Structure formats: C-alpha cells, structure tokens
C-alpha positions in Angstrom: -10.2 42.6 -84.5 -8.9 42.0 -88.0 -12.3 42.5 -89.4 -12.8 45.7 -87.5 -9.4 47.0 -88.6 -10.6 46.7 -92.2 -13.8 48.7 -91.6 -14.4 51.4 -94.2 -11.4 50.5 -96.3 -10.9 48.9 -99.7 -8.5 45.9 -99.4 -6.4 44.7 -102.3 -3.0 43.1 -102.6 0.2 45.2 -102.9 -1.3 48.1 -101.0 -1.2 50.2 -97.9 -4.9 51.1 -97.3 -5.6 54.2 -95.2 -8.6 54.7 -92.9 -10.2 58.1 -92.4 -12.1 59.2 -89.3 -15.9 58.7 -89.2 -16.5 62.4 -89.9 -15.5 61.7 -93.5 -12.8 64.3 -93.7 -9.4 63.8 -95.3 -7.4 63.1 -92.1 -5.7 59.7 -92.1 -5.9 58.0 -88.7 -5.0 54.4 -89.4 -3.1 52.2 -91.9 -3.7 48.6 -92.9 -0.7 47.0 -94.7 -1.4 43.8 -96.5 1.4 41.3 -96.5 0.1 38.5 -98.8 2.8 35.8 -98.4 2.0 32.4 -97.0 3.8 29.0 -96.8 0.6 27.3 -98.0 -3.1 28.0 -98.5 -5.2 26.7 -95.7 -8.3 24.9 -96.7 -10.7 27.6 -95.3 -8.8 30.6 -96.6 -10.3 33.1 -99.1 -8.0 36.0 -98.6 -5.8 37.4 -101.3 -2.4 35.6 -100.7 0.7 34.6 -102.5 2.0 31.1 -101.7 5.8 31.1 -101.6 7.5 28.3 -103.5 10.2 26.3 -101.9 13.7 26.8 -103.3 12.9 30.3 -104.6 14.7 33.5 -103.5 12.0 34.2 -100.9 13.5 37.2 -99.1 14.3 39.0 -102.3 10.8 38.5 -103.6 9.2 39.9 -100.4 11.6 42.9 -100.3 10.6 43.7 -103.9 7.0 43.7 -102.7 8.0 46.1 -99.8 9.4 48.4 -102.5 6.0 48.7 -104.0 4.3 49.2 -100.7 6.7 52.0 -99.8 6.1 53.7 -103.1 2.4 53.6 -102.5 2.7 55.0 -99.0 4.8 57.9 -100.5 2.0 58.5 -103.0 -0.6 58.7 -100.2 -1.7 55.1 -99.7 -5.0 54.9 -101.5 -3.7 53.6 -104.8 -5.9 54.1 -107.8 -9.1 54.3 -105.7 -8.8 58.0 -104.6 -7.0 61.2 -105.0 -4.1 61.3 -102.6 -2.7 64.8 -102.7 -5.3 66.2 -100.2 -4.8 63.8 -97.3 -3.8 65.7 -94.2 -0.6 64.4 -92.5 -2.1 63.4 -89.2 -0.1 61.2 -86.9 -1.3 57.6 -87.2 -2.9 56.1 -84.1 -3.1 52.5 -85.5 -1.0 50.4 -87.9 -2.1 46.9 -88.7 -0.1 44.3 -90.7 -2.5 41.7 -92.0 -2.3 38.9 -94.6 -1.4 36.5 -95.6 1.2 35.7 -93.0 3.0 39.0 -92.1 5.3 37.2 -89.7 7.1 35.7 -92.7 8.3 39.1 -93.8 11.9 39.8 -92.9 12.5 42.3 -90.2 14.1 44.9 -92.6 10.8 44.9 -94.5 8.8 45.9 -91.5 11.4 48.6 -90.7 11.2 50.1 -94.1 7.4 50.2 -94.1 7.2 51.7 -90.6 9.8 54.3 -91.5 7.9 55.2 -94.6 4.6 55.7 -92.7 6.4 57.9 -90.1 7.9 60.1 -92.8 4.6 60.4 -94.8 2.1 60.7 -92.0 3.8 60.7 -88.6 3.0 58.2 -85.8 1.3 59.0 -82.5 3.3 58.4 -79.3 0.6 55.9 -78.2 0.2 54.2 -81.6 -1.0 50.6 -81.6 1.1 48.5 -84.1 -0.3 45.1 -84.7 1.2 42.2 -86.6 -0.6 39.0 -87.5 1.7 36.1 -86.6 1.4 32.4 -87.4 3.0 29.8 -85.1 6.2 28.2 -86.5 6.8 31.2 -88.8 8.9 33.2 -86.3 11.3 32.6 -83.5 12.2 34.4 -80.2 14.7 36.7 -82.0 12.1 37.7 -84.6 9.6 38.6 -81.9 12.2 40.7 -80.1 13.1 42.4 -83.3 9.5 43.4 -84.0 9.1 44.6 -80.4 12.1 46.9 -80.9 10.5 48.3 -84.0 7.5 49.3 -81.9 5.1 46.4 -82.5 3.0 46.3 -79.3 0.2 43.9 -80.3 0.2 40.4 -81.8 -2.7 38.6 -83.4 -1.7 34.9 -83.5 -3.3 32.5 -85.8 -3.8 29.6 -83.4 -7.0 28.4 -85.0 -7.1 25.2 -82.8 -5.3 23.3 -80.2 -6.6 20.0 -81.6 -4.0 18.3 -83.8 -6.6 16.7 -86.1 -8.4 20.0 -86.7 -5.1 21.6 -87.5 -4.3 18.9 -90.0 -7.7 19.0 -91.7 -7.5 22.8 -92.1 -4.0 22.6 -93.6 -2.3 24.5 -90.9 1.5 24.4 -90.9 2.0 24.2 -87.1 1.2 21.9 -84.1 -0.7 22.7 -81.0 2.6 22.8 -79.1 4.0 25.4 -81.5 0.8 27.4 -81.1 1.3 27.6 -77.3 5.0 28.4 -77.8 4.1 31.3 -80.1 2.2 33.0 -77.4 5.0 32.5 -74.9 7.6 34.0 -77.3 5.7 37.2 -78.0 5.1 37.7 -74.2 8.8 37.1 -73.6 9.6 39.8 -76.2 7.5 42.3 -74.2 4.4 42.2 -76.5 1.7 41.6 -73.9 -1.3 42.7 -75.9 -2.1 39.4 -77.7 -5.2 38.0 -79.4 -5.7 34.6 -80.9 -7.7 33.5 -84.0 -9.7 30.4 -83.3 -11.9 28.4 -85.7 -15.3 27.2 -84.7 -17.7 24.7 -86.3 -15.1 22.5 -87.8 -16.5 19.0 -88.2 -14.1 16.2 -87.3 -15.1 12.5 -87.6 -13.3 10.4 -85.2 
C-alpha cells in the first residue's frame, strides 16, 4: 500500500526518498518518488502538493521539477537528511511514484527519473514499479507508454463510485471515468491494480 511504501522513510516535496533494508545497513532496496502536482486540492487531502494553475506552462514546470529529482538521485537520494556517499549501489526491487497525482507527469519525465535510478542504483529484473493514477488524468496511450517504460502496478484513486461523494470530496472525475481508468490500465497490460477508496464519508440525501 501507499502507507506501507513510505515505511521507514522521510517524505518531503522535491525528493526521491530511498528505503534501506530492515537490517539497518546502507544498501538501498526501494525508492519513493514524490510527484506533487494536482489539478485541484481535494477536501480531505493533507499531502504536500502543488496545485497547477490553468493557462500556465504546465509541462515545462513539471519537467523543471524532474530536473531537481534527477539531481537528487545522482547525489544519492537522501537530500539533506543523511550522508549519501556510502550508499551501496544495490539493484532496486521497488520503485513507487506517489503524490500528488503522478499520472499528470508527462511520459518523458517518468523516463528520465527511471533512467536516473537505473544508472545510480540499478534495477532488479523483477522490480515492481508503481504509479499512483487518478481517473481522467490519463488516456489509453499514456497507460501504454507507462507500461512500455516498465510500470507494472497501478494504484488508482477511485475513492468512490457515488457521484455525490465524489462531488463533496472535490474529486475531478466521475464514477464512469473511474471504471474506465481500471479498464485502460488493464488494456495496457498493467494487471496488478489497486484502488483507493474512502470510507466514513457522511452524505445527507
């Protein structure tokens, strides 16, 4: 799960955070990459995000962010929280893109980050690469492009299939678009799919 993926890491914006094994040595086994961009802030959200403004050069802004992430990966990935020159270059077994809404990131941004991780640490043959994806933020082509880059797991922000709950929570998609999102990732060959669902939302009808 997303919470489990963040276990034993420090999360902050503009960062690639690396997880060590439970023995506490310096081997890097997994990477969490935070993609903070969203179309709007949902009413229940407390994650560090950057709401994109309409009419701005969105792609350029996100690719500048990728520049910073790639620079941090090259430095070791722990930012200012740890010394990075003693990390052992062990092939990564898990890469997780969380946010924010990572599916808003242009495909070349994913390619650059993944290439940087491969060059700095290496990637295991059976690596699990997860991308959090929100309905209505990607199309069939985008799902296929991500699959070609090696993405083999999708965590889809369904949240609810009740239109009123989606509206109250400030979600930017419909129940129909949520179902379509699952169909698209399956059609792209990504068959390991999870869905975020909200519980305890009070709706007065």
